[in-house]
C-alpha positions in Angstrom: 0.0 0.0 0.0 2.8 2.4 0.9 4.5 1.7 -2.5 1.2 2.3 -4.3 0.7 5.6 -2.5 4.2 6.7 -3.3 3.8 5.8 -6.9 0.5 7.7 -7.1 2.1 10.8 -5.5 5.1 10.7 -7.8 2.7 10.3 -10.8 0.8 13.4 -9.8 4.0 15.4 -9.7 5.2 14.5 -13.2 1.9 14.0 -15.0 1.8 16.2 -18.1 -0.9 18.9 -18.2 -2.3 18.7 -21.7 -4.5 21.7 -21.0 -4.5 24.8 -18.9 -7.3 27.2 -18.2 -7.1 29.1 -21.4 -6.0 26.5 -23.9 -3.8 23.5 -24.4 -0.2 23.3 -22.9 1.8 20.8 -25.0 5.4 19.8 -24.1 7.9 18.6 -26.7 8.4 14.8 -27.1 8.4 12.8 -23.9 9.1 15.8 -21.7 6.6 16.8 -19.1 5.1 20.1 -18.0 2.4 20.9 -15.5 0.5 24.1 -14.9 0.3 24.7 -11.2 -1.6 27.9 -11.5 -3.0 30.1 -14.2 -3.8 33.7 -13.4 -5.4 36.0 -16.0 -6.5 39.6 -16.0 -9.4 40.4 -18.4 -10.2 43.9 -19.5 -13.5 44.4 -21.3 -15.1 47.7 -22.3 -18.1 46.4 -24.1 -16.4 46.2 -27.5 -12.8 44.9 -27.0 -11.6 42.2 -24.7 -8.0 42.0 -23.5 -6.6 38.9 -21.7 -3.2 39.0 -20.0 -2.1 35.5 -18.9 0.5 34.3 -16.5 1.4 30.7 -16.0 3.2 29.1 -13.1 4.6 25.8 -14.4 6.8 22.9 -13.3 8.4 19.9 -15.1 11.4 19.1 -17.2 10.3 20.5 -20.5 12.7 22.9 -22.2 10.1 23.8 -24.8 6.4 23.8 -24.8 3.4 25.1 -26.8 -0.2 25.9 -26.3 -3.2 27.0 -28.3 -6.0 29.3 -27.4 -9.2 29.8 -29.3 -10.5 33.4 -29.5 -13.9 34.6 -31.0 -12.2 37.3 -33.2 -9.1 38.5 -34.9 -6.4 38.7 -32.2 -3.5 41.0 -31.6 -0.7 39.6 -29.4 1.9 41.4 -27.4 3.9 40.8 -24.3 2.2 41.6 -21.0 3.6 43.6 -18.1 5.0 41.3 -15.4 4.2 44.0 -12.7 0.4 43.8 -13.6 -0.4 40.9 -11.3 1.6 42.2 -8.4 -0.4 45.4 -8.6 -3.7 43.5 -8.8 -2.7 41.4 -5.8 -2.1 44.6 -3.8 -5.4 46.1 -4.8 -7.4 43.0 -3.9 -5.4 42.1 -0.8 -7.6 40.9 2.1 -8.2 43.2 5.0 -6.7 41.9 8.2 -8.4 42.3 11.6 -7.7 41.1 15.1 -10.3 39.0 16.9 -9.8 38.6 20.6 -10.6 35.6 22.8 -10.7 35.2 26.6 -9.5 31.7 27.4 -6.0 30.5 26.3 -5.7 28.3 23.2 -2.9 26.1 21.8 0.2 28.2 21.5 -0.8 30.3 24.5 0.7 29.7 28.0 0.2 27.3 29.7 -0.5 25.2 26.6 2.6 26.4 24.6 5.1 23.7 25.2 7.1 24.4 22.0 10.4 26.3 22.0 10.3 27.1 18.3 7.9 28.9 16.0 6.2 27.1 13.1 4.0 28.1 10.2 1.2 26.1 8.9 0.7 25.4 -0.1 -3.8 15.0 -36.5 -2.9 13.4 -39.0 -1.2 15.5 -41.7 -2.2 15.6 -45.3 -5.2 17.9 -45.1 -5.8 20.7 -47.5 -3.6 23.6 -46.5 -6.3 26.0 -47.7 -8.4 25.0 -44.7 -5.9 26.8 -42.4 -5.0 30.4 -42.8 -1.9 32.1 -41.2 -3.0 35.6 -40.2 0.4 36.4 -38.8 3.5 35.0 -37.1 5.9 36.9 -35.0 8.6 36.5 -32.3 7.7 38.1 -28.9 10.5 37.6 -26.4 10.5 33.9 -25.6 7.3 33.3 -27.6 6.9 32.2 -31.3 3.3 33.3 -31.9 1.1 32.2 -34.8 -2.4 33.6 -35.4 -4.5 31.1 -37.3 -7.9 30.6 -38.9 -9.4 27.2 -39.7 -12.4 25.6 -41.4 -11.5 22.0 -40.5 -10.3 20.8 -37.1 -8.2 18.0 -38.8 -6.5 20.5 -41.1 -5.7 22.7 -38.0 -4.3 19.6 -36.3 -2.2 18.9 -39.4 -0.8 22.4 -39.6 0.1 22.4 -35.9 1.8 19.0 -36.2 3.8 20.0 -39.3 4.9 23.2 -37.5 6.2 21.5 -34.4 3.1 21.4 -32.2 2.3 18.0 -30.8 -1.5 17.6 -30.8 -3.5 14.7 -29.6 -6.6 13.4 -31.4 -8.7 14.2 -28.4 -7.7 17.9 -28.6 -8.6 17.9 -32.3 -12.0 16.8 -31.3 -12.4 19.5 -28.7 -11.4 22.1 -31.3 -14.4 21.3 -33.5 -17.0 23.5 -31.6 -14.7 26.5 -32.1 -14.2 25.7 -35.8 -17.9 25.4 -36.3 -18.4 28.8 -34.7 -15.6 30.3 -36.9 -13.4 31.2 -34.0 -9.7 31.9 -34.6 -6.6 30.6 -32.8 -3.5 31.8 -31.1 -0.8 29.1 -31.2 2.3 29.8 -29.1 5.7 28.0 -28.9 7.7 29.0 -25.9 11.2 28.3 -24.5 13.4 29.7 -21.7 15.9 32.4 -22.6 18.8 30.1 -21.5 19.3 27.0 -23.6 19.1 23.8 -21.6 17.0 25.2 -18.9 13.6 23.6 -18.0 10.5 25.8 -18.0 9.7 26.5 -14.4 8.2 29.1 -12.2 6.2 32.1 -13.5 6.4 32.6 -17.3 6.4 36.0 -19.0 2.8 37.2 -19.3 1.2 37.3 -22.8 -1.4 39.8 -23.8 -4.1 38.9 -26.3 -6.8 41.4 -27.5 -9.7 40.9 -29.8 -13.1 42.5 -30.6 -16.0 41.0 -28.6 -19.5 42.2 -27.7 -19.6 39.8 -24.7 -17.1 38.8 -22.1 -16.0 35.2 -22.7 -13.0 33.4 -21.2 -12.1 30.2 -23.2 -12.0 27.1 -20.9 -13.3 24.1 -22.9 -9.9 22.7 -23.8 -9.1 22.4 -20.2 -11.3 19.3 -20.0 -8.3 17.4 -21.5 -6.1 18.2 -18.4 -5.0 15.1 -16.5 -4.5 17.0 -13.2 -6.8 19.3 -11.2 -6.9 22.9 -12.6 -6.8 26.2 -10.7 -7.9 29.5 -12.1 -7.4 33.0 -10.8 -9.3 35.7 -12.8 -9.2 39.4 -12.4 -12.0 41.1 -14.4 -11.8 44.8 -15.1 -15.0 46.2 -16.6 -17.6 48.9 -16.1 -19.5 46.9 -13.5 -19.0 43.8 -11.3 -19.1 40.7 -13.5 -19.3 37.1 -12.5 -19.5 33.7 -14.5 -23.0 32.6 -15.5 -22.3 29.1 -14.1 -19.5 26.9 -12.9 -19.0 25.0 -16.2 -18.2 21.8 -14.4 -15.9 23.1 -11.7 -16.4 24.3 -8.1 -18.6 27.4 -7.6 -16.5 30.4 -8.5 -15.5 32.4 -5.4 -15.5 36.2 -5.4 -12.5 37.3 -3.4 -12.7 41.0 -4.2 -15.2 43.4 -5.8 -14.9 47.2 -5.9 -14.3 50.3 -8.0 -10.7 51.4 -8.7 -9.1 54.2 -10.5 -5.4 53.8 -11.3 -3.8 56.8 -13.0 -0.4 55.2 -13.6 1.3 51.9 -13.5 0.6 48.5 -15.1 -3.1 48.5 -14.2 -3.6 52.0 -15.7 -1.9 50.7 -18.9 -4.6 48.1 -19.2 -7.5 50.3 -18.3 -6.4 53.4 -20.0 -6.4 55.2 -16.7 -10.2 55.1 -16.6 -12.2 54.2 -13.4 -13.3 50.5 -13.6 -14.9 47.9 -11.5 -12.5 45.1 -10.4 -13.8 41.7 -9.6 -11.4 39.0 -8.5 -12.4 35.3 -8.8 -11.0 32.0 -7.8 -12.2 28.6 -9.1 -11.0 25.0 -8.8 -11.6 22.2 -11.3 -11.0 19.0 -9.4 -12.1 16.8 -12.3 -11.3 18.7 -15.5 -13.1 16.2 -17.8 -16.4 17.7 -16.4 -15.7 21.1 -17.9 -18.5 21.6 -20.5 -18.0 25.0 -22.0 -16.3 28.4 -21.8 -16.8 31.0 -19.1 -19.3 33.7 -20.1 -19.4 36.5 -17.6 -22.5 38.7 -16.9 -23.0 42.0 -15.1 -24.4 41.8 -11.6 -25.1 44.3 -8.9 -22.1 46.5 -8.0 -21.9 45.2 -4.4 -18.4 45.8 -3.0 -16.7 43.0 -1.2 -13.3 42.4 0.4 -12.2 39.3 2.2 -11.4 39.7 5.9 -8.7 37.5 7.5 -9.0 37.5 11.3 -6.1 36.9 13.5 -6.9 35.5 17.0 -5.3 37.3 19.8 -5.5 36.6 23.5 -7.2 39.4 25.4 -4.7 41.2 27.7 -4.3 44.2 29.9 -0.8 45.5 29.3 1.1 42.2 28.9 -1.0 40.2 31.4 -3.8 37.9 30.0 -7.2 39.0 31.2 -8.1 35.4 32.1 -5.2 35.3 34.6 -6.3 38.5 36.2 -9.9 37.2 36.4 -9.0 33.8 37.8 -6.6 35.5 40.3 -9.3 37.9 41.4 -11.8 35.1 41.8 -9.3 33.0 43.9 -8.5 36.0 46.1 -12.1 36.8 46.6 -12.8 33.2 47.5 -9.9 33.1 49.9 -11.0 36.3 51.5 -14.5 34.9 52.0 -13.1 31.7 53.5 -11.0 33.6 56.0 -13.9 35.8 57.0 -16.2 32.7 57.5 -13.5 30.9 59.5 -12.9 34.0 61.7 -16.6 34.3 62.4 -16.8 30.6 63.4 -13.8 30.9 65.7 -15.2 34.0 67.6 -16.7 33.1 71.1 -20.4 33.6 71.4 -21.5 36.4 73.8 -24.4 35.5 76.0 -26.6 38.1 77.7 -27.2 37.9 81.5 -30.8 37.5 82.7 
């Protein structure tokens, strides 16, 4: 049983992630890559949608590629690495103290520790079925913008150009082909040859015309490991997914109006006041994902998470419970002394 559990744990660490939240992550050959976390910032003004993506990856792959369907003609540029730090600061939970009376684990006399601890396709299809809108080099990215009228032809083009694509992924592309979506295919590699892709990759910014806010997710159903998505939505109002599309219920971690005049967020919003909604969602069983996220406007109710820190109630540096218990004991002792003194006093009788 121990060997089986160890094998299962090891397999979960090296299993390839054939899909991530926005598209398909494909390593070269037998190399492996896993997407631990995908974080995206989405800016939508009612006409144009911009998606800035940042992946946190692990594995031994020196090169990898992914493909993302988009509903319109896309422009692709590098994203600002400081954007997500700025968004994290804006949506940081509020911290408050919550006091308690009786001591808990970690408080004297229950603290017996002397150290502190802290609890993380087949080729051969007609080439005319695939159109290359553009291809450019952006930092570590080789970006191809494509159109396709046949999912098999799209698979063939990707394979002939160094993108390994499974038959299952080709099948999942069919709904996008039928809706005449376009595709952003990206090959990426570290700046230093011989270095595995790991950690946070350079963000990529994709923009396209759209009269509705949609975040592509369908290809993530091919992932072999649980998926985690963090989404920052910057729009005119608070926006939330219409449904969970097969994952856990999306959790709103922040909602509120912001107005950044400079910095990475201002570059994305144009310096205009916007409503920022931060969302987290888990997909424990990716195969249950049944569509793309469509986000809708809801009431502009502000929200910020509050993290409470428990603190023992004290007066100065002395716990109140000690003062209280000491006071009760002293009062009880005083009462006992008084009762004993009264009992030891000789009775005075009156003469008749």
